[in-house]
C-alpha positions in Angstrom: 0.0 0.0 0.0 1.1 3.5 -0.7 -0.3 6.5 1.2 0.2 10.1 0.3 -0.3 12.2 3.4 -0.7 15.8 2.3 -1.6 19.1 3.8 -5.2 19.0 2.5 -5.8 15.4 1.4 -4.8 11.8 2.0 -4.6 9.5 -1.0 -4.1 5.8 -0.7 -4.0 2.8 -2.9 -2.9 -0.9 -3.0 -0.6 -1.7 -5.9 0.9 -5.0 -7.2 4.6 -5.4 -7.8 4.1 -4.1 -11.4 2.8 -0.8 -10.1 -0.8 -1.5 -11.1 -3.6 -0.2 -8.8 -5.8 -2.8 -7.2 -9.3 -1.5 -6.4 -9.8 2.3 -6.2 -7.6 5.1 -5.1 -9.1 6.4 -1.8 -9.0 10.1 -1.2 -10.0 11.7 2.1 -9.5 15.2 3.6 -6.5 15.4 5.9 -8.3 17.6 8.5 -5.0 19.2 9.2 -6.6 22.3 10.6 -8.2 20.4 13.5 -6.7 18.3 16.4 -4.1 15.7 15.7 -6.7 13.0 16.5 -8.7 14.0 13.5 -5.9 13.6 11.1 -4.7 10.3 12.5 -8.3 9.0 12.4 -8.6 10.2 8.8 -5.4 8.4 7.9 -6.5 5.1 9.5 -9.9 5.4 7.9 -8.3 5.9 4.4 -6.0 2.9 5.0 -9.0 0.7 6.0 -11.1 1.9 3.0 -8.2 1.1 0.7 -7.9 -2.4 2.0 -11.6 -3.0 1.5 -11.6 -1.5 -2.0 -8.7 -3.7 -3.1 -10.2 -6.8 -1.4 -7.1 -7.7 0.6 -6.3 -8.2 4.2 -3.5 -6.2 5.9 -1.7 -9.5 6.4 -1.3 -9.9 2.6 0.5 -6.6 2.3 4.3 -6.6 1.7 4.2 -3.3 3.6 2.8 0.2 3.8 4.8 3.1 2.4 3.9 6.7 3.4 5.0 9.9 1.7 4.6 13.1 3.7 5.9 16.6 3.5 9.1 17.2 5.5 11.0 17.5 7.6 10.7 14.0 9.1 12.9 11.3 10.6 12.4 8.3 8.3 14.6 6.0 10.4 12.6 6.6 13.6 9.4 6.8 11.6 8.4 10.1 13.2 7.1 13.3 11.7 9.0 16.5 12.7 7.9 20.1 12.5 6.1 20.0 9.2 4.7 23.4 8.3 1.7 22.1 6.3 0.8 19.5 9.1 1.1 21.6 12.3 -1.1 19.3 14.3 1.1 16.3 13.7 4.5 17.6 14.9 6.5 14.7 16.3 3.7 12.2 15.5 5.0 8.6 15.6 3.6 7.6 12.2 5.4 4.3 11.7 4.6 3.1 15.2 0.9 4.0 14.8 0.5 2.1 11.5 2.7 -0.8 12.4 0.8 -1.4 15.7 -2.6 -1.3 13.9 -1.8 -3.4 10.8 1.2 -5.5 11.9 3.2 -5.0 8.7 6.3 -3.3 7.6 6.0 0.5 7.4 8.4 2.9 5.6 8.1 6.6 5.2 9.9 9.3 3.3 9.2 12.8 2.1 6.6 13.2 -0.6 9.2 14.4 -3.2 11.4 11.3 -2.6 8.4 9.0 -2.9 7.1 10.7 -6.1 10.6 10.6 -7.7 11.1 6.9 -6.8 7.7 6.0 -8.3 8.4 7.8 -11.5 11.9 6.2 -11.7 10.6 2.7 -11.2 7.2 2.8 -13.0 6.7 6.2 -14.7 8.3 8.7 -17.0 11.7 8.3 -15.5 12.1 4.6 -16.2 15.6 3.9 -17.5 16.9 7.4 -16.6 20.0 7.6 -14.4 19.1 10.7 -12.5 15.4 11.5 -11.9 14.2 14.6 -10.2 10.7 14.6 -8.9 9.0 17.9 -8.0 5.5 18.1 -6.5 3.6 21.3 -6.8 0.7 21.1 -4.3 0.0 22.6 -0.9 3.8 23.2 -0.9 6.7 22.2 -3.0 8.3 18.8 -2.5 11.6 17.7 -4.2 13.2 14.3 -4.4 16.1 12.9 -6.4 16.7 9.3 -7.4 20.1 8.2 -8.7 20.4 4.9 -10.4 17.2 3.6 -8.8 17.9 4.8 -5.3 16.7 7.8 -3.4 19.4 10.3 -2.6 18.6 11.3 1.0 21.6 13.2 2.1 23.4 13.3 5.4 20.3 13.8 7.6 17.6 12.6 5.2 16.7 16.2 4.3 17.9 16.3 0.7 15.3 18.1 -1.3 13.7 19.8 1.7 13.6 23.2 0.0 10.5 24.6 1.7 12.5 27.3 3.5 14.9 28.1 0.7 14.3 31.3 -1.3 13.4 31.1 -4.9 13.3 34.8 -5.9 11.4 36.8 -3.3 9.5 33.8 -1.9 10.4 30.4 -0.6 9.8 27.3 -2.8 6.8 26.4 -0.7 5.3 29.9 -1.1 6.0 30.3 -4.8 6.0 26.8 -6.5 2.6 25.6 -5.1 -1.1 25.9 -5.4 -1.2 28.8 -2.9 1.6 30.4 -4.9 -0.5 30.4 -8.1 -3.5 31.7 -6.3 -1.4 34.5 -4.8 -0.3 35.6 -8.2 -4.0 35.8 -9.3 -4.8 37.9 -6.2 -1.9 40.3 -6.8 -3.0 40.8 -10.4 -6.7 41.2 -9.9 -7.3 41.9 -6.2 -9.7 39.0 -5.7 -9.4 35.4 -4.5 -9.8 32.5 -6.8 -9.0 28.8 -6.5 -6.4 27.1 -8.6 -8.8 24.9 -10.6 -10.8 28.0 -11.5 -7.7 29.8 -12.7 -6.8 26.7 -14.8 -10.3 26.5 -16.4 -10.1 30.2 -17.3 -6.7 29.9 -18.8 -7.8 26.9 -20.9 -10.7 29.0 -22.0 -8.4 31.7 -23.2 -8.9 34.3 -20.4 -6.0 36.8 -20.8 -5.6 37.4 -17.1 -5.4 33.7 -16.3 -2.9 33.1 -19.1 -0.8 36.0 -17.8 -0.8 34.6 -14.3 0.3 31.2 -15.6 3.1 32.9 -17.6 4.4 34.4 -14.4 4.0 31.2 -12.5 5.8 29.3 -15.2 8.7 31.7 -15.0 8.8 31.1 -11.2 8.8 27.3 -11.7 11.5 27.6 -14.3 13.7 29.5 -11.9 13.1 26.9 -9.1 13.7 23.9 -11.5 16.7 25.6 -12.9 18.3 26.0 -9.5 17.8 22.4 -8.7 18.8 21.1 -12.1 22.0 23.2 -12.1 23.1 21.3 -9.0 21.8 17.8 -9.8 22.1 17.7 -13.6 19.1 15.3 -14.0 18.2 13.4 -17.1 14.5 14.2 -16.5 12.3 16.3 -14.2 8.9 14.9 -13.5 6.2 17.3 -12.1 3.5 16.0 -9.8 1.0 17.4 -7.3 -2.3 19.1 -8.0 -0.8 22.0 -10.0 1.1 19.7 -12.3 -2.3 18.8 -13.8 -2.3 22.2 -15.3 1.2 21.9 -16.8 -0.3 22.6 -20.3 -1.0 26.1 -19.0 2.6 26.9 -18.0 4.7 24.4 -19.9 5.7 26.9 -22.6 6.9 29.4 -20.0 8.9 26.7 -18.2 10.5 25.3 -21.4 11.3 28.8 -22.7 13.0 30.0 -19.5 14.8 27.0 -18.1 17.8 27.6 -20.3 18.5 30.8 -18.4 19.7 28.8 -15.4 21.6 25.9 -17.0 24.7 25.2 -19.0 23.7 24.9 -22.7 24.5 21.2 -22.8 22.4 20.5 -19.7 19.5 22.5 -20.9 19.6 20.8 -24.3 19.3 17.2 -22.9 16.9 17.9 -20.0 13.4 16.7 -20.3 10.6 18.3 -18.2 7.3 16.4 -18.1 4.2 16.1 -16.0 3.4 12.7 -14.5 1.0 10.6 -16.4 -0.2 8.7 -13.4 -2.5 11.4 -12.3 -3.9 11.4 -8.8 -2.4 8.0 -8.0 1.2 9.1 -8.7 2.1 10.1 -5.1 0.5 7.0 -3.6 2.3 4.8 -6.1 5.5 6.6 -5.2 5.0 5.8 -1.5 4.3 2.2 -2.3 7.6 2.1 -4.2 9.4 2.5 -0.9 8.3 -1.1 -0.3 9.0 -2.4 -3.8 12.5 -0.9 -4.0 13.7 -2.4 -0.7 15.2 1.1 -0.2 15.5 1.0 3.6 16.3 -2.7 3.8 19.4 -2.2 1.7 20.9 0.5 3.9 
């Protein structure tokens, strides 16, 4: 099973070893703005619904992989001070799930999970260096090198949420709230990301202009990351990646400003084709890859 624990929603699915979804992808609100008990109950409810949808018992699982925003301690299995999940600071996630379902539980940040899923089953198959970037409630980043997550010295590689990208942090700019902020700054009114996307696809000039600015911000962030890691491919996930058609031209047109010409020429930037299931599949890939067992 793979579980994507996000700031606004929990998505979970059971997958076979080929990466195919069994049953339905279950999506539940995280309830992150309430007490910790509400979020933990929502998580356990999503896991249970997923098992029922797939028609399997927890004893049949090879394990449960969980992707969450960071920072976290994946070795101890504990969430740390995650800005988008303030009620779950220091929550013992692995222990909670392992005690309930008596199976192996692994966790990593959502960017790592997403990148691993794309490297094993998605657009990054066969690529030596895969960079996964999720554009959702915040911005998650993960790097997979030759099929293995690069975690860094303290398991915080890719935790760019505090790092500046222009005048704002990666979380503030390269995210759904970042897109909505650009709309508000241009027009002085609030509008949700899906509404802005619909307007842009319908030819609305303001929405198209907002996406052009957003695409330039994304290009800057991806350019900084790619200049350091020199990936073969960058795969975009998260809710905003579903609107990549609205800002792809701006990204592709500006990415070369930040990279050596040879790097810019070979780099591919694509949106995940797995849709809503991509993050959950990425989390399940923690189990399929044997990542933690090999260390």
